[in-house]
GULUM-663856 format. One record per residue: x negated, y, z of N, C-alpha, C in turn; residue in one letter; residue number from 1. Coordinates in Angstrom, 2 decimals, padded with zeros to 5 digits. Layout:
residues N
+---------+---------+---------+---------+---------+---------+---------+---------+---------+---------+-----+
:     nxx :     nyy :     nzz :    caxx :    cayy :    cazz :     cxx :     cyy :     czz : residuo : num :
+---------+---------+---------+---------+---------+---------+---------+---------+---------+---------+-----+
:       X :       Y :       Z :       X :       Y :       Z :       X :       Y :       Z :       a : NUM :
...
+---------+---------+---------+---------+---------+---------+---------+---------+---------+---------+-----+
end
This chain:
residues 153
+---------+---------+---------+---------+---------+---------+---------+---------+---------+---------+-----+
:     nxx :     nyy :     nzz :    caxx :    cayy :    cazz :     cxx :     cyy :     czz : residuo : num :
+---------+---------+---------+---------+---------+---------+---------+---------+---------+---------+-----+
:  030.99 :  013.31 :  006.54 :  030.51 :  012.04 :  005.99 :  029.05 :  011.80 :  006.36 :       m :   1 :
:  028.24 :  012.85 :  006.23 :  026.81 :  012.73 :  006.57 :  026.65 :  012.36 :  008.03 :       v :   2 :
:  027.46 :  012.95 :  008.89 :  027.37 :  012.66 :  010.32 :  027.71 :  011.19 :  010.61 :       a :   3 :
:  028.68 :  010.65 :  009.89 :  029.06 :  009.25 :  010.08 :  027.93 :  008.33 :  009.64 :       v :   4 :
:  027.36 :  008.61 :  008.48 :  026.24 :  007.81 :  007.97 :  025.06 :  007.91 :  008.93 :       v :   5 :
:  024.75 :  009.11 :  009.39 :  023.62 :  009.28 :  010.31 :  023.87 :  008.54 :  011.62 :       y :   6 :
:  025.13 :  008.55 :  012.07 :  025.44 :  007.87 :  013.33 :  025.15 :  006.38 :  013.24 :       r :   7 :
:  025.42 :  005.78 :  012.09 :  025.20 :  004.35 :  011.93 :  023.77 :  004.01 :  011.53 :       f :   8 :
:  023.15 :  004.87 :  010.73 :  021.81 :  004.56 :  010.20 :  020.72 :  005.51 :  010.67 :       f :   9 :
:  021.06 :  006.45 :  011.53 :  020.11 :  007.47 :  011.96 :  018.83 :  006.93 :  012.55 :       g :  10 :
:  018.96 :  006.00 :  013.51 :  017.76 :  005.45 :  014.14 :  016.91 :  004.70 :  013.13 :       d :  11 :
:  017.54 :  003.94 :  012.24 :  016.80 :  003.20 :  011.22 :  016.05 :  004.16 :  010.30 :       f :  12 :
:  016.73 :  005.23 :  009.87 :  016.11 :  006.21 :  008.98 :  014.95 :  006.91 :  009.69 :       v :  13 :
:  015.13 :  007.27 :  010.95 :  014.06 :  007.94 :  011.68 :  012.88 :  007.01 :  011.88 :       m :  14 :
:  013.15 :  005.73 :  012.19 :  012.06 :  004.76 :  012.32 :  011.34 :  004.59 :  010.99 :       d :  15 :
:  012.10 :  004.56 :  009.90 :  011.52 :  004.42 :  008.57 :  010.63 :  005.62 :  008.25 :       l :  16 :
:  011.10 :  006.81 :  008.57 :  010.29 :  008.02 :  008.33 :  009.02 :  008.01 :  009.17 :       r :  17 :
:  009.17 :  007.65 :  010.44 :  008.01 :  007.61 :  011.33 :  007.00 :  006.57 :  010.82 :       k :  18 :
:  007.47 :  005.39 :  010.47 :  006.58 :  004.36 :  009.95 :  005.93 :  004.79 :  008.64 :       n :  19 :
:  006.70 :  005.47 :  007.78 :  006.14 :  005.97 :  006.52 :  005.01 :  006.94 :  006.80 :       f :  20 :
:  005.23 :  007.88 :  007.72 :  004.18 :  008.87 :  008.03 :  002.94 :  008.20 :  008.62 :       l :  21 :
:  003.14 :  007.22 :  009.48 :  002.00 :  006.50 :  010.06 :  001.22 :  005.77 :  008.96 :       i :  22 :
:  001.94 :  005.10 :  008.07 :  001.30 :  004.37 :  006.98 :  000.60 :  005.34 :  006.02 :       k :  23 :
:  001.27 :  006.43 :  005.71 :  000.70 :  007.43 :  004.82 : -000.61 :  008.00 :  005.38 :       l :  24 :
: -000.58 :  008.38 :  006.65 : -001.77 :  008.96 :  007.27 : -002.90 :  007.93 :  007.39 :       l :  25 :
: -002.57 :  006.69 :  007.74 : -003.62 :  005.68 :  007.83 : -004.20 :  005.39 :  006.44 :       s :  26 :
: -003.36 :  005.39 :  005.41 : -003.85 :  005.21 :  004.04 : -004.76 :  006.36 :  003.62 :       g :  27 :
: -004.40 :  007.57 :  004.01 : -005.26 :  008.73 :  003.71 : -006.61 :  008.61 :  004.40 :       c :  28 :
: -006.60 :  008.18 :  005.66 : -007.86 :  008.02 :  006.40 : -008.74 :  006.94 :  005.76 :       l :  29 :
: -008.12 :  005.82 :  005.39 : -008.88 :  004.77 :  004.72 : -009.39 :  005.28 :  003.38 :       i :  30 :
: -008.54 :  006.03 :  002.67 : -008.95 :  006.60 :  001.38 : -010.10 :  007.57 :  001.50 :       g :  31 :
: -010.22 :  008.25 :  002.61 : -011.36 :  009.15 :  002.84 : -012.59 :  008.33 :  003.22 :       v :  32 :
: -012.41 :  007.33 :  004.05 : -013.52 :  006.54 :  004.58 : -014.26 :  005.77 :  003.48 :       f :  33 :
: -013.52 :  005.15 :  002.57 : -014.14 :  004.29 :  001.54 : -015.12 :  005.05 :  000.65 :       i :  34 :
: -014.74 :  006.18 :  000.03 : -015.72 :  006.85 : -000.83 : -016.93 :  007.40 : -000.06 :       p :  35 :
: -016.70 :  007.81 :  001.18 : -017.83 :  008.30 :  001.98 : -018.84 :  007.18 :  002.21 :       v :  36 :
: -018.34 :  006.01 :  002.58 : -019.23 :  004.86 :  002.80 : -019.94 :  004.48 :  001.51 :       v :  37 :
: -019.20 :  004.44 :  000.40 : -019.80 :  004.07 : -000.89 : -020.91 :  005.05 : -001.27 :       i :  38 :
: -020.62 :  006.33 : -001.16 : -021.63 :  007.34 : -001.53 : -022.85 :  007.25 : -000.62 :       v :  39 :
: -022.61 :  007.15 :  000.67 : -023.74 :  007.11 :  001.60 : -024.58 :  005.84 :  001.43 :       l :  40 :
: -023.92 :  004.70 :  001.20 : -024.67 :  003.45 :  001.04 : -025.35 :  003.36 : -000.32 :       c :  41 :
: -024.67 :  003.79 : -001.37 : -025.22 :  003.65 : -002.72 : -026.19 :  004.75 : -003.09 :       a :  42 :
: -025.91 :  005.96 : -002.65 : -026.70 :  007.10 : -003.11 : -027.48 :  007.81 : -001.99 :       e :  43 :
: -026.97 :  007.77 : -000.78 : -027.62 :  008.45 :  000.32 : -027.10 :  009.86 :  000.51 :       g :  44 :
: -027.43 :  010.46 :  001.65 : -026.92 :  011.80 :  001.97 : -027.37 :  012.88 :  000.97 :       p :  45 :
: -028.53 :  012.69 :  000.35 : -029.00 :  013.69 : -000.60 : -028.06 :  013.83 : -001.80 :       q :  46 :
: -027.35 :  012.76 : -002.15 : -026.39 :  012.82 : -003.25 : -025.26 :  013.79 : -002.92 :       y :  47 :
: -024.81 :  013.77 : -001.67 : -023.74 :  014.67 : -001.25 : -024.20 :  016.11 : -001.37 :       v :  48 :
: -025.46 :  016.38 : -001.02 : -026.00 :  017.74 : -001.13 : -026.01 :  018.23 : -002.57 :       d :  49 :
: -026.39 :  017.36 : -003.50 : -026.53 :  017.80 : -004.88 : -025.25 :  017.67 : -005.70 :       s :  50 :
: -024.30 :  016.86 : -005.26 : -023.05 :  016.65 : -006.00 : -021.83 :  016.88 : -005.10 :       h :  51 :
: -021.89 :  017.87 : -004.28 : -020.86 :  018.11 : -003.26 : -019.44 :  018.20 : -003.79 :       g :  52 :
: -019.23 :  018.99 : -004.86 : -017.87 :  019.15 : -005.38 : -017.32 :  017.85 : -005.95 :       l :  53 :
: -018.16 :  017.09 : -006.64 : -017.72 :  015.81 : -007.19 : -017.37 :  014.84 : -006.06 :       e :  54 :
: -018.18 :  014.82 : -005.02 : -017.90 :  013.95 : -003.87 : -016.59 :  014.36 : -003.22 :       v :  55 :
: -016.36 :  015.65 : -003.05 : -015.11 :  016.13 : -002.47 : -013.91 :  015.76 : -003.35 :       l :  56 :
: -014.09 :  015.87 : -004.65 : -013.01 :  015.50 : -005.58 : -012.67 :  014.01 : -005.45 :       r :  57 :
: -013.71 :  013.17 : -005.36 : -013.50 :  011.73 : -005.20 : -012.83 :  011.41 : -003.86 :       q :  58 :
: -013.28 :  012.08 : -002.82 : -012.69 :  011.86 : -001.49 : -011.23 :  012.28 : -001.49 :       i :  59 :
: -010.93 :  013.44 : -002.04 : -009.55 :  013.93 : -002.08 : -008.67 :  013.00 : -002.91 :       f :  60 :
: -009.15 :  012.59 : -004.07 : -008.39 :  011.67 : -004.92 : -008.17 :  010.32 : -004.25 :       g :  61 :
: -009.19 :  009.82 : -003.59 : -009.07 :  008.54 : -002.88 : -008.11 :  008.66 : -001.70 :       s :  62 :
: -008.12 :  009.82 : -001.06 : -007.22 :  010.06 :  000.06 : -005.77 :  010.02 : -000.43 :       m :  63 :
: -005.49 :  010.66 : -001.54 : -004.13 :  010.66 : -002.09 : -003.73 :  009.24 : -002.51 :       i :  64 :
: -004.63 :  008.54 : -003.20 : -004.32 :  007.18 : -003.64 : -004.10 :  006.25 : -002.43 :       y :  65 :
: -004.94 :  006.36 : -001.42 : -004.78 :  005.55 : -000.22 : -003.46 :  005.83 :  000.48 :       g :  66 :
: -003.08 :  007.10 :  000.52 : -001.79 :  007.46 :  001.12 : -000.62 :  006.89 :  000.36 :       g :  67 :
: -000.71 :  006.92 : -000.97 :  000.37 :  006.35 : -001.79 :  000.44 :  004.83 : -001.60 :       i :  68 :
: -000.71 :  004.18 : -001.67 : -000.73 :  002.72 : -001.56 : -000.21 :  002.26 : -000.20 :       a :  69 :
: -000.67 :  002.89 :  000.87 : -000.23 :  002.49 :  002.21 :  001.19 :  003.00 :  002.50 :       m :  70 :
:  001.47 :  004.22 :  002.11 :  002.80 :  004.78 :  002.36 :  003.90 :  004.01 :  001.66 :       g :  71 :
:  003.61 :  003.55 :  000.45 :  004.64 :  002.82 : -000.29 :  004.86 :  001.41 :  000.25 :       s :  72 :
:  004.02 :  000.98 :  001.18 :  004.28 : -000.33 :  001.80 :  005.52 : -000.27 :  002.68 :       s :  73 :
:  006.08 :  000.92 :  002.85 :  007.34 :  001.07 :  003.58 :  008.47 :  000.34 :  002.86 :       i :  74 :
:  008.29 :  000.08 :  001.56 :  009.31 : -000.67 :  000.81 :  009.60 : -002.01 :  001.46 :       f :  75 :
:  008.58 : -002.60 :  002.08 :  008.76 : -003.92 :  002.70 :  009.63 : -003.86 :  003.95 :       y :  76 :
:  009.87 : -002.68 :  004.47 :  010.69 : -002.53 :  005.67 :  012.16 : -002.26 :  005.35 :       e :  77 :
:  012.48 : -002.11 :  004.07 :  013.87 : -001.92 :  003.67 :  014.47 : -003.31 :  003.49 :       i :  78 :
:  015.18 : -003.78 :  004.51 :  015.65 : -005.17 :  004.56 :  016.57 : -005.52 :  003.40 :       e :  79 :
:  017.35 : -004.58 :  002.93 :  018.31 : -004.89 :  001.87 :  017.62 : -005.12 :  000.53 :       s :  80 :
:  016.36 : -004.76 :  000.41 :  015.66 : -004.90 : -000.87 :  015.19 : -006.32 : -001.12 :       w :  81 :
:  014.73 : -007.01 : -000.14 :  014.15 : -008.34 : -000.35 :  012.69 : -008.23 : -000.77 :       g :  82 :
:  012.00 : -009.33 : -000.70 :  010.55 : -009.32 : -000.92 :  010.19 : -009.09 : -002.39 :       i :  83 :
:  010.99 : -009.59 : -003.32 :  010.67 : -009.41 : -004.75 :  010.78 : -007.95 : -005.14 :       v :  84 :
:  011.89 : -007.31 : -004.79 :  012.09 : -005.90 : -005.14 :  011.05 : -005.02 : -004.46 :       r :  85 :
:  010.78 : -005.28 : -003.19 :  009.79 : -004.49 : -002.46 :  008.41 : -004.65 : -003.08 :       a :  86 :
:  008.03 : -005.88 : -003.42 :  006.71 : -006.13 : -004.00 :  006.59 : -005.48 : -005.37 :       t :  87 :
:  007.60 : -005.64 : -006.21 :  007.55 : -005.02 : -007.54 :  007.49 : -003.50 : -007.45 :       l :  88 :
:  008.29 : -002.92 : -006.55 :  008.28 : -001.45 : -006.39 :  006.90 : -000.99 : -005.91 :       s :  89 :
:  006.36 : -001.69 : -004.92 :  005.04 : -001.32 : -004.40 :  003.97 : -001.50 : -005.49 :       h :  90 :
:  004.04 : -002.59 : -006.23 :  003.08 : -002.86 : -007.30 :  003.14 : -001.76 : -008.37 :       y :  91 :
:  004.33 : -001.43 : -008.83 :  004.47 : -000.42 : -009.89 :  003.96 :  000.93 : -009.42 :       i :  92 :
:  004.33 :  001.35 : -008.21 :  003.87 :  002.64 : -007.70 :  002.35 :  002.65 : -007.47 :       l :  93 :
:  001.84 :  001.58 : -006.86 :  000.41 :  001.51 : -006.57 : -000.41 :  001.43 : -007.85 :       t :  94 :
: -000.01 :  000.57 : -008.78 : -000.78 :  000.43 : -010.02 : -000.65 :  001.66 : -010.90 :       m :  95 :
:  000.53 :  002.27 : -010.93 :  000.68 :  003.52 : -011.68 : -000.22 :  004.61 : -011.10 :       g :  96 :
: -000.26 :  004.70 : -009.79 : -001.13 :  005.68 : -009.13 : -002.60 :  005.36 : -009.39 :       s :  97 :
: -002.93 :  004.07 : -009.39 : -004.30 :  003.65 : -009.67 : -004.71 :  004.08 : -011.08 :       f :  98 :
: -003.84 :  003.87 : -012.05 : -004.17 :  004.25 : -013.43 : -004.34 :  005.76 : -013.57 :       l :  99 :
: -003.49 :  006.51 : -012.88 : -003.63 :  007.97 : -012.91 : -004.93 :  008.40 : -012.22 :       i : 100 :
: -005.20 :  007.84 : -011.04 : -006.43 :  008.18 : -010.31 : -007.66 :  007.77 : -011.13 :       a : 101 :
: -007.60 :  006.63 : -011.77 : -008.71 :  006.19 : -012.61 : -008.96 :  007.19 : -013.73 :       n : 102 :
: -007.90 :  007.65 : -014.35 : -008.03 :  008.60 : -015.47 : -008.59 :  009.94 : -014.98 :       r : 103 :
: -008.07 :  010.43 : -013.88 : -008.49 :  011.74 : -013.36 : -009.89 :  011.68 : -012.74 :       v : 104 :
: -010.16 :  010.61 : -011.99 : -011.42 :  010.53 : -011.25 : -012.50 :  009.72 : -011.95 :       l : 105 :
: -012.15 :  009.05 : -013.04 : -013.13 :  008.30 : -013.82 : -013.74 :  007.11 : -013.09 :       g : 106 :
: -012.92 :  006.38 : -012.35 : -013.44 :  005.27 : -011.57 : -013.98 :  004.14 : -012.44 :       w : 107 :
: -013.18 :  003.67 : -013.40 : -013.57 :  002.50 : -014.19 : -013.55 :  002.76 : -015.69 :       f : 108 :
: -013.41 :  004.00 : -016.10 : -013.37 :  004.30 : -017.52 : -012.07 :  003.84 : -018.14 :       g : 109 :
: -012.12 :  003.54 : -019.44 : -010.91 :  003.13 : -020.15 : -011.09 :  001.81 : -020.90 :       t : 110 :
: -012.20 :  001.16 : -020.72 : -012.49 : -000.04 : -021.50 : -012.27 : -001.34 : -020.76 :       g : 111 :
: -013.14 : -002.27 : -021.05 : -013.05 : -003.63 : -020.54 : -013.07 : -003.68 : -019.02 :       t : 112 :
: -013.89 : -002.87 : -018.40 : -013.99 : -002.88 : -016.93 : -012.63 : -002.52 : -016.31 :       v : 113 :
: -011.93 : -001.56 : -016.89 : -010.61 : -001.18 : -016.39 : -009.63 : -002.34 : -016.54 :       l : 114 :
: -009.65 : -002.99 : -017.68 : -008.74 : -004.12 : -017.92 : -009.02 : -005.25 : -016.92 :       v : 115 :
: -010.30 : -005.56 : -016.71 : -010.68 : -006.61 : -015.75 : -010.23 : -006.22 : -014.34 :       i : 116 :
: -010.44 : -004.98 : -013.97 : -010.03 : -004.49 : -012.66 : -008.51 : -004.59 : -012.50 :       t : 117 :
: -007.79 : -004.19 : -013.53 : -006.32 : -004.25 : -013.51 : -005.86 : -005.70 : -013.35 :       f : 118 :
: -006.47 : -006.61 : -014.08 : -006.12 : -008.03 : -013.99 : -006.43 : -008.57 : -012.59 :       i : 119 :
: -007.59 : -008.23 : -012.06 : -007.96 : -008.69 : -010.71 : -006.99 : -008.18 : -009.66 :       c : 120 :
: -006.58 : -006.92 : -009.77 : -005.63 : -006.36 : -008.82 : -004.26 : -007.04 : -008.95 :       m : 121 :
: -003.86 : -007.35 : -010.18 : -002.59 : -008.03 : -010.40 : -002.63 : -009.45 : -009.82 :       t : 122 :
: -003.73 : -010.15 : -010.04 : -003.87 : -011.50 : -009.48 : -003.86 : -011.43 : -007.95 :       v : 123 :
: -004.52 : -010.43 : -007.38 : -004.51 : -010.26 : -005.92 : -003.08 : -010.04 : -005.42 :       a : 124 :
: -002.29 : -009.23 : -006.12 : -000.89 : -009.02 : -005.75 : -000.12 : -010.33 : -005.77 :       y : 125 :
: -000.33 : -011.12 : -006.81 :  000.39 : -012.39 : -006.92 :  000.01 : -013.32 : -005.77 :       i : 126 :
: -001.27 : -013.40 : -005.46 : -001.73 : -014.26 : -004.37 : -001.15 : -013.79 : -003.03 :       i : 127 :
: -001.22 : -012.48 : -002.79 : -000.67 : -011.93 : -001.54 :  000.83 : -012.21 : -001.46 :       i : 128 :
:  001.53 : -012.04 : -002.58 :  002.96 : -012.30 : -002.58 :  003.24 : -013.76 : -002.26 :       w : 129 :
:  002.51 : -014.67 : -002.87 :  002.73 : -016.10 : -002.61 :  002.46 : -016.46 : -001.15 :       l : 130 :
:  001.40 : -015.89 : -000.58 :  001.08 : -016.15 :  000.82 :  002.19 : -015.59 :  001.72 :       v : 131 :
:  002.60 : -014.35 :  001.46 :  003.67 : -013.73 :  002.26 :  004.97 : -014.53 :  002.14 :       q : 132 :
:  005.28 : -014.95 :  000.93 :  006.51 : -015.72 :  000.69 :  006.49 : -017.01 :  001.48 :       y : 133 :
:  005.37 : -017.73 :  001.45 :  005.30 : -018.99 :  002.18 :  005.32 : -018.76 :  003.69 :       s : 134 :
:  004.71 : -017.67 :  004.17 :  004.78 : -017.35 :  005.60 :  006.22 : -017.04 :  006.02 :       l : 135 :
:  006.92 : -016.26 :  005.19 :  008.31 : -015.93 :  005.51 :  009.18 : -017.18 :  005.50 :       f : 136 :
:  008.96 : -018.06 :  004.53 :  009.73 : -019.30 :  004.49 :  009.50 : -020.12 :  005.75 :       k : 137 :
:  008.25 : -020.18 :  006.20 :  007.92 : -020.93 :  007.41 :  008.62 : -020.31 :  008.62 :       k : 138 :
:  008.60 : -018.98 :  008.72 :  009.27 : -018.31 :  009.83 :  010.77 : -018.57 :  009.81 :       q : 139 :
:  011.35 : -018.55 :  008.63 :  012.79 : -018.80 :  008.50 :  013.12 : -020.22 :  008.93 :       i : 140 :
:  012.29 : -021.18 :  008.53 :  012.52 : -022.57 :  008.95 :  012.46 : -022.70 :  010.47 :       r : 141 :
:  011.47 : -022.04 :  011.09 :  011.33 : -022.09 :  012.54 :  012.55 : -021.48 :  013.25 :       e : 142 :
:  013.00 : -020.35 :  012.75 :  014.18 : -019.70 :  013.34 :  015.40 : -020.60 :  013.17 :       v : 143 :
:  015.55 : -021.19 :  011.99 :  016.68 : -022.08 :  011.76 :  016.63 : -023.30 :  012.68 :       n : 144 :
:  015.44 : -023.84 :  012.93 :  015.30 : -024.96 :  013.86 :  015.74 : -024.55 :  015.26 :       k : 145 :
:  015.29 : -023.37 :  015.69 :  015.66 : -022.88 :  017.02 :  017.17 : -022.66 :  017.12 :       e : 146 :
:  017.77 : -022.11 :  016.07 :  019.21 : -021.89 :  016.08 :  019.95 : -023.23 :  016.12 :       l : 147 :
:  019.45 : -024.20 :  015.39 :  020.05 : -025.52 :  015.38 :  020.00 : -026.16 :  016.77 :       e : 148 :
:  018.86 : -026.00 :  017.45 :  018.72 : -026.53 :  018.81 :  019.66 : -025.83 :  019.78 :       m : 149 :
:  019.86 : -024.53 :  019.61 :  020.79 : -023.78 :  020.46 :  022.22 : -024.25 :  020.25 :       l : 150 :
:  022.60 : -024.54 :  019.00 :  023.95 : -024.99 :  018.72 :  024.22 : -026.38 :  019.27 :       h : 151 :
:  023.19 : -027.19 :  019.40 :  023.34 : -028.55 :  019.92 :  023.64 : -028.56 :  021.41 :       r : 152 :
:  023.21 : -027.53 :  022.12 :  023.39 : -027.48 :  023.59 :  024.78 : -027.26 :  023.94 :       r : 153 :
+---------+---------+---------+---------+---------+---------+---------+---------+---------+---------+-----+
end
């Protein structure tokens, strides 16, 4: 049974795995890059010398969070899910990871700043979803027009 399923879906699964690994690794790299830039711009290299373990902890945590956020974007490549399911799954995983990272790494505390940040991230998700949805609708209309023109010939 496994061989039959692999024969039909093997290439898709391998492409999905490869894309997941690429997204995961790029998210990790971005997650490493952001805290390094923030520390160097805000505090300078001397901060790294005096707070090395904390900086490493932040970099490692950001690397994991970046990998989760980018890696979970693979949900959008699962065609059977649709954009709503993919977006909700990505949102839940990313925001859940954000809340855990915030708690462990102390990014925004637990008060008003965290709530405002959470709201801003949610609004950003909604805006991105609306833009993506309208772009997909436009692409579908264009494809349908082209198919209609082909059928007329």
